[in-house]
N, C-alpha and C positions, 0 to 999 in steps of 0.2 A: 603738435602740433601732427603728430604721426597720430593719437589716439582719436585727435577730432578724423582724421582722415578715414580712420578705422569705421570709426561712429556712424559717418556718411555713407562710408561702402556697407554697412549694415542696414542701413536705413534703402539706401536704393538696391539691395538682394531681396530685403522684404517688400520691396514694390512691386520689383519682378514676379516675384514667386505670388503675391497678391492677381498681380495680371493675368498670370501662366495659369491661377486655380480658377479663378470667372472666365476664363477662354474656353475650358472644357466644358466642347456641350454636352454634357452629362452631369449627375450630382456625383458629388467628390467630398469626402471626410476622412479625418482620422481618428481612432481611437486607440489611447493606453493602454497599456497593461493593466489599467484598474477601472480602463472601462469609463475615461474621462474624455471629454472632446476636444480634440488638440488644435482641429482646422477643419475649415469647409468652406464651400462656396456658395453663390448664390444661387445656384442651376440646384444646390443640394436642400435649400428653402423650398423654391420653388418646383419641385418633384412632389414634395410632402405637404407643399403649402402652410411651412411655418412662419410667423410673423417674422421678420428679422428683429425684432425688438425682443423677442423672448428668446434668441437664441445668442447664446454665448461660449465661448471656451472656456473649458475646465468644467461644464456643466456634465452633469455625469448620464449613463446610459439611458439610468430609471426614467430620469426627469425627463429626459429626451423622449422613451416611449410613451410616458404617459399625457405629452404636449400631443404625438403621434395621434393617439388614442381618442384627445379630443377632437382632435382635425377628424374624426371617422376613418384612420385608417385602420387595418387589421379587425376589421369587422367582427372576424369568426372567433377571436380569442379574445382575452381578456387581457390587461396591460400587465400583469403580473404574468400569466401562462405566454405572451409573446415574451417576455424578457429574459425568462427561464431558458425557452427554448435559442431565443436567438444570443444569450451570453453562450450556452453549451456549445452553439453553432460554430461562435469565434475561438472559444478554448481546443474544440477540437481538430482547429485550423490552422497549427503554429510549425508546422512544416516545410513551408516558405511556399507549399504550392495553392495554385490560383482557384478557389472556390465559389460557386454561382448556386444562386439558388433564386426561384421566381416568388413575388407576394402581390395579393391583392391589395389596394389601396382606396380611400375614397372616390370618388365617381365611376368605379369598376374598372379602376385602369390597373394591369399589371406593368410592374417593374420588375427587372433582373438586377440583382444585388450580386456584386464581385466582391470577393473581398482576400486578402495575402497577407500575412505577416512577415514583421520586417522588427528584428532583432531588434533591441533598444529601442526603437519607435512605436512599435503595434501594428493597428492594424490598419491597411488603407482600403478605403470600401467607394466604390465606387457605383450607381444608382441608374438604370438606363429604362425610361419608359418605352415597353417594348410592346403595349393594346394593340397597335395597328396591325403590328408583321404578328402577331398570335393570331388576331383575324383573320388576316389574310392565309396566312399559314395553315389556318384553321379549315378554311374553304378548301385550298389547294388536299390535304389528307382528307377531308371527309370524300372527296370525290374519287381519290386514289382507295382508299378503306371501301367504300363502297362498291366499287370493280374488284377488287381484292377478293372481297366476301360474292360476289358473284362469282368468280374463276374458283373459290372455295367450293361455293354449295354443286357447280357445274362438277369439280373433281371429286368430291364427296359421293356423288352422286356416281357416280362413274366406276371408281377406286376403291372410295375409303369408306364403305358401311361393308356390314358383315353379310349383308344378300349378295348372290348371285345376280347380276342383271345385265341382261340381253335385247335388243331391238331387230325385229325384223320390219324388212318391206314388206308389202302387198303380196311378192310373190313366194314368199317365204325365204328371201335369201337373209344372213346375216347382214346388218346393218353397224351394229355397235357390241363388244360386251367388256367385263371387267374382270379384273384379275381373280375376285374372290367365285364366280363364277366359272372360271378353268380350275381352279385348287377345290371346287367340292366336288366336281365332275370326275378331275382326274384327266381333262381332255388336253389331248395333242396339240402342239400350237400348228400345223397345218388347219384344225377343223375352227381354229379362231378366226381367219383371216373373213374379211367381208366380203360377202357374195357366198359362204359357205352355207350350203341347204338345206334347212332343218329336220327334213328325211334324213340325211349322211349322220349330221351331229346322233339322231334316236336310234338308228340303225346301231353306232357304236355304242351309246348308253346299252342298248338291250346285250348286245355282244360282251358286255364286261359285267353283264349281272343284273342289273337293274328290274326291281320287280315291283308292277304299278298298279297290284290288287287285281290284275284281269290277264289274259296274254296279251303278247304283242299286237297281233291286228288290232284287237278291240281298244287298244289303248290308242294306236296311232288314229282309228277312225274316229275315237272321241276329240283327240285334236284338232281334225280338219272339221268336223262339227262346229265345234266351240271357233274357231278360227273364222267358219261360214257366215255362222249368224252375227261374228263382232260383239260377242256376248263374253262377261267375267264369268272365270273359271277356276276351278281349284283343283288340285290332285296330289294327294301324299306319296310316296312312293319309297321304296329301302335301296339303297346299293352298297353293297359292303359289308354289310353289317351299321348303315346308318339309314335315321329317316330322314326324308328330304322332300319340305312342301314348295310345290309351284303352283304361282298364280298366272293367270293370262289375263292383260289389260289390253283390250283392242283401244286401236286409234281411231280418226276419222278417216284416214288415208285408205285404211286396209289393213293396215301393219299394225303390228303389236310390239307391246313389249313383256318379257315375263320375268320374276325374281322367283329366284331360288335362296332355300335358306335352312339349315342343316338343323334340323329342330330333334334331334338326338339326344341330346343333353337335355333339353325342356321337357323332354318323353320322360324322360328315366325321373326325373324331379318330380314331375307332375303323377310321376307312377311313386315316387318317395312320399310325395305328401296325402296322397292317397291312403298308404299303407299309414304313416305315420298318424292321418285322422281317426285309426280305425283299430291303433295300436299301440301299446303300452313300450315307451321309449326306453324305460328301464329292462325290461323285461321281456318286448319282443310280443306277449302276448297280445291278442286280442285284447282292447278295452271293453269301458261299458256299449258305448255306442256300437261296437260290432257283436257283442254280444247279445245287445238286445234286437239286432237285427235279424243274427241266427233264432234266438227264438222266437219271434214275429215271422219268422218265415216255416217255422216247424209250427207254426197254430192251424193253418188249415189240414194238415195230416190229420190232430187229435179228431176231426169231423169224420175222416173216414176210418177210425180205429185205430188211429198211431199211441203211444205209450210215451212219454218223454220224462224223466224228471230232470227237477235241479235242487245244486247244490250250494248254498251259500256256506264259504268258508271264511274261517277270522283266526288271524294268528293268536297264540294265548303269549301274553309276557312278551311282545315286541316293544313297545315304548319304551319298557324297560332298557333294552337294548340301545334302543336312541339314544335315551337321554346319560345311560351312563358309557357308552363307546363313541357314540355319535355316529351319524347319519350315514359317513362314507360309509363306515363296515354296514351299517343296515342296509344301506342299498345291496352290499356284496350278497348277505343272509337273504335278500328278497330273490336274488338271482339265483341263488342255491335252493329257496323255495320253490320256486316256479320250476327248479327240473326236476325236485324229487315230485311234484305235482302231476306231473306233465308224464311223468315213469308211472304214475297209478293210474292214469286215465287208459282208457281205449281208444283204437284207433280213428273213429267216427263221433267221440266227443269232443263238445268245444269249452276249451279250457282259457278263462281270461280274470287279467286281475282290473278289475273295479276302481283301484285304489286305495293311498295307503298298504296296510296287509290286509287286506277283503280282497277275496278271490270269488271267482264262480264256475260253477261246473254244470253244460247242459249235457245231460245226456241221453242219446235218443236209440229207442227200441227197447226201451225198459219196461217190460210187463207185469213185473212184479216188483215189490217193493225191496225183498229179497235182496235184488241184482245190485240195487241204489244201495242196500246198507252194506253189498259187501265192499264196494269200491268206497264208498265214506270209511267205512273199517282200515280198506287198505292206505288211505289218507292221514287219519288218526296216528296210525302205526308207524308210517313213514315219517311223519313230524315228530316222534317221541324220541328218534334218534337223534342223538347230540348234532349241532353244525361242527364245522371246525373252521374258522377262519381266522387270517392274519392272526394264527396262536393264541386266539381263543379257543375255548369251548362251549357253546351255546345250547340251551336245553330251552325252548319252548313252548312248542306242541301245539295244536289246533284244536278248534270247537270246528261243528256241520253242522249246520240246518236243513234238510229234507223236504222239501215241495213234489210232490206226483202229480202228473196229470193223465187223463184228465180230473180225477177225483179231488184233487186240492185245488184246481182253476185251470179254464180254458183262453186263458190270453198271458203274456209277457210281463205284462204289470202286478197281475193278480198273483201269480207263482214266485214273482221274486219277492214280493210284498212278504206270501205265505212261508216259504224258505227262511227268511230273516226272523219271523218269528219264532221259528221251530230255533232258528242259532242262536238269538237269546235265551231258550228254552237249554239250551247245551250246556250255555254258558253260567245257567246259576243252577247248574246242576254238577259243578266244580270243575268245568272244561275240560279238554283233551276229553271231551266225548262228540257224539251224534246224536241228533235228536230226530224225528218225525213230524211232519206240521201236522196237529193235531186240531179240532173246533173248538172255538172258547179261548184259544188262545189269545186271539185278537182281542176281548174282552179284556184280558187282564192285563195287556200291555197298553191297552188304552187307560185304564185305573192306573198304572204307573207311570204317565207320563202327564194325566192328571195330576198325581200326588206331585209329581216333578216341577211342576209348571207353579201350583199353590205353594209350596216349600220356596219358591224364588223368591215371591213376594212377602211373605210370612213376617219376615220380619220386620217389613217396612211397614205391615197392615196391622204391627201389633196381636199379632193370632198367638206365638208363642210364649209357653208360662212355663214359669220353674216352681213344683211342690217339690218337697222335703220330706223323706223317711228319716226315722228318729234310729239311731244306734245307742241302745243300752249298756252302759258299763255296769258288767256284774258284779265286782267288787265295788263300786260308788254308788251302784243303785241310783243312777243316774243317767239323765241323756248326757252322754258324752260327743258325740257327732253326728250331724244329719245328711245324711244323702240326698243329691240334688239330682233331680230327674225332671227332664223335659216334657211338656204335653204340648198338644196342638189341638185348637181349638178352630175351626172354620167357622164363617157363616153360611155356607150354603152345604156341607157336607157335615156339618156337627165335630163331634171327635175322632180326628185320626189316630189308630192304635202305632206306638213307638216301632212297633215290630212292621210297621208297613213301611212309614216314612224314614226311618234312622237307615235301614241300608239303602234307600233310592240317595240318600244327602251322600252316604259315604259311596255309592258308585259315582255320584256325579261331582263330588269335591266339596258340594253345598255342607258339609258336615267342617270343613273350616272356619266360614265364618260363623255358621249357629257357635261353634262350639267356642270360637271367641266369646262370643254374645253372653251363652250360657256362664263362661268362666268368671266374665264380669261382673253378671247380674248376682249368682252366685256368692262371689266377694263382695259385694255392695250389699248383700242381705244378713248375711255373717256378721259382720263388722258391729253390728246391732246388736248383737247377742253377749250372753254373759262369756266373758276371758277362755272361761277354762271348756267352750266349745266348740268343735272346728266344722269344718263345712267338708265333705267328699266331694268331687269332682270326676265324674267321667272322661275319660280319653279315646278318643277313635285312634287305630292303628293308623288309620290316614292324616290325621291331625301332625302326628310325627314326620310326614314328609314333608309337611311343611317346615323350611327352613327357620322361621322366626318362632319357634312353638316357644321357646326358652323368653326371648323379649315379649311376647303375647303374654306368658305366667307373670313375669314381672310387672308389667305395665297395669296388669289385671291387680296385685295386690299392693302397686305404689299408687294408684288414682283410689281405690278405696279406703287404704290407708289399713286393712288388715294384715297382722303380723304373716309372718310366711308357714309358721308352725302352726297357727290354726289351720291349713290349708292340707287337704290331703287329695293326689290325683291318685287314681283307680286303672290302672292300665290290665288287659287280658295278657297271658303269655303267649298268645300268638303273634303278638307285637313283635314278641321278640326271636319269634319262630322266621319273619318275614326280612327281619333287616337288623341284624345286631350289633353291630358296632358301631353305627352312626348313635341308634338309640338308648345304648348305653351311654354314649359321651352325653345326651341330652340328659339322659336319667340323672346324672352323677351331677350333673351342672343344678338342676333344679334340687338336687337334696344337698346339695352346696348353701344354695341358697334360704334351706331351711325349711322348705315346702317334705312333707310325709309321702312315699310312696307308696301304694298299698297293689298286693297281687288279687285281682277278680277272680272271681270264678274257678280258683285254685281248684287241680285234681280232672280237671275235665281235658286238658291239652294233652301235648304231644310228651313232651318230657317235663317237668314241673320243678324237679327235684335238681337239674341241672342250669336251672334260670335262677333258682336258690342261693346259689352258688355265686352264677355271675352276678349278681346285684343283691346289695342287702338292702333286700325290701322292707319297710318298718310296717305293714301288717298282709296277714293273708286272709284272707276272705273263702271260706268255706261254701263250695256251692251247694242254692237251696236243693238241688237233685238228691244230693243225701239227706236231707231232713223228709224228705218227701220218700223215700224210699228205707226211712230208719226202720218200721214194722216189716214189710215186704223181705227186705234183704238185710241177710243178718250179719252181714258184711261191712253194711253203710257204719255202722258202728264204731268197728273196728280202725274203719277210715278214718273218720273224726277224730277217734281218740287218736290215732297215730300224726295225725295234722294239726294235733294242738299239742303234741308232744315235739312234733318239729319246732313247731313255732317257738315253743319255751327254750329248745335246745340253740335256737339259732337268738335270741333274743328278739322274737316279732309278736307280736300283740298279734289274737286271731278274733275273728268275725264269723259266727255262725247265720248264715240268711236261711231266712227262709221258715222260723219259727210262728208255727202259729199254734202248738199245743203243750199244753204245763207239760208232759210225758218230755217234747223235743227238749224245753229248758231244761228242764233235771239234766237229761244226758249230757247236756254240750256243759253245764255250771259242772256236773261232778267231776268230771274229765278238766275243769281249770280254761274253760275258753275265756277270751279277754270282755268280748261284744256281742250283741245278738241283735239278730236285725229279723225284725217278721209282723205279720197282720196282729200279733199275740201283744203286741203293746200299740202298736199305731198302724194304719194305713198310710201313705203319701199322703201332705197336707199341704194347705198353704203356707205363705210365711206369715202372715196372721196368726193362723193357729198355732204356728210351732211357738212366735212370742208368748201367747197363752200358755201354752205348755209349759213352757219354761219357767216362766213365774207361778209355774206349779211344782217345782221340783223336789218341796219339803213334802211329797206325799209319801205315806208309809209305802204305797205299791204303783207304780205307773201303769196305769190302765187308758185307754182313750176308747171311750164305747163307739165313736161315733164318729 
């Protein structure tokens, strides 16, 4: 009986709970800690538009969210996004506090959802439709915000602007003014009171030292005329080291409003901008724009008989400083350079930095070239002394080009162009020197630029070709090697001499790309020759600056199938002079690959013997100049004999270049030379001709008639 009584009591309690839930005037539900629906009321279903048949206890939050989305609720989020956010929201609220959020549902309605966490039960959530409440509240808030905006605008117009502002009535009496007005002029409080006369305020300002660009009486007279005419007026005046702009704005009733702005910083900023626009930020020297303006300003004086000179100044080897030590140290170097250059100039000269490591100097009142030369010499000498920066001792030097006016030009553009041409000439003459402009320089530069432009397209157009000159082994009496030589045949200019285009290719860096092509083409051709015949390829010092030189050689050999032992790379001793350690490292890697290394033009450089000690060359090539001087200079034979002997003692073979006569051949043969090369045997010939010559190796004596 007791069990039945308990059951009846639980049923009664459930009915009471359900009746209570249904009587609550808002949606109600409970979510377990596992996000399952434990209980809910009809209002909950109605407020979200849920069909009663589709909602039951035990449903997951995910299923309810999916149903809610089907009903058009939460249109701005996907079910997955809403579920993730709602779960996180519930999980973040487990402290027992009541949290509220608002959400938009179907019909553009707004619900206020509140939830509180109850341990052992879960989250108790209420849902209330607050759409009408929000609408009415928004109307009130909108009106309130509009009133606040008006008050804010009024307050800002009076006190919260940077400009000083004051209003006067038609009789010149102060109506209202703001705090910035008082602060700008440092006015005492008694002059800020309504009714104060304008004349009293002006009298105080002039007593405090205000300067208006005119005297006191003239300024006051100007103000009265502006007021009387009812026109806009503006004036800039100074007070205690500050610049203030006053603007007068008339009103319809005869009164006026004035605004006052401290533009001291603005004027200073404008001055800084004007300075920066015409000066170099790093050195503070005039820049190209300012320099050209100074030159153009000097042009009219040339018609009156004035003489000026323009010096284009370019630092030597500055790029290597940037590349090896970094741009920060390079910038410090430029600052020291500008200081030295400034010290070498005269008071009325204009020194400018045009950009990078380029400077220019305008010399006024220079009647004789000797005066310009003296200054250029001072500059070259000043730059030749080492610079010490951050513990580094740097030696760079400088080259200078000079153009004189009016004889070298009468316009800034012409003078700059001619000074630049003279600079280019100075650089070509070995740098660290100066050179005057000379007629004809322009044509030479144009020719060089034409060569450079054509050279950039030569590979693509198939204009570059290889020819090969045989090297004959005296012991074997056979062709043992062929030197690959580059030729350039253009459609419009015909044959361009290597002495013209090779220096241009090296100066522009094109020699790297061209050199790779030569290497690949030489290997591809040589692989068709008999196994005992090698190919020799000249390498420029510029190519060694390319860190991938080893990889380039290795790829050419791999792609062609040529054995490394059949490839000879010829270098000049100037290469070792310019960059010893990295070059030696690359040479040793190539030697380890099996490639033979030859020193070309031996005996014409700086210290050949030391280089023979620093690297074990396979071959020494005796320069053709010794063959040419064999008859005229008796010491040539002695040098040839010494070089051949040196090669033999060091285990290096020797090749004599420039063999054109039987006498020369006999001289080098008698002293044990390994190979000979020259027109006595063959000029450079095509690859096809080489094939024919190699096929005739068994002739008693090698000769090529044509």
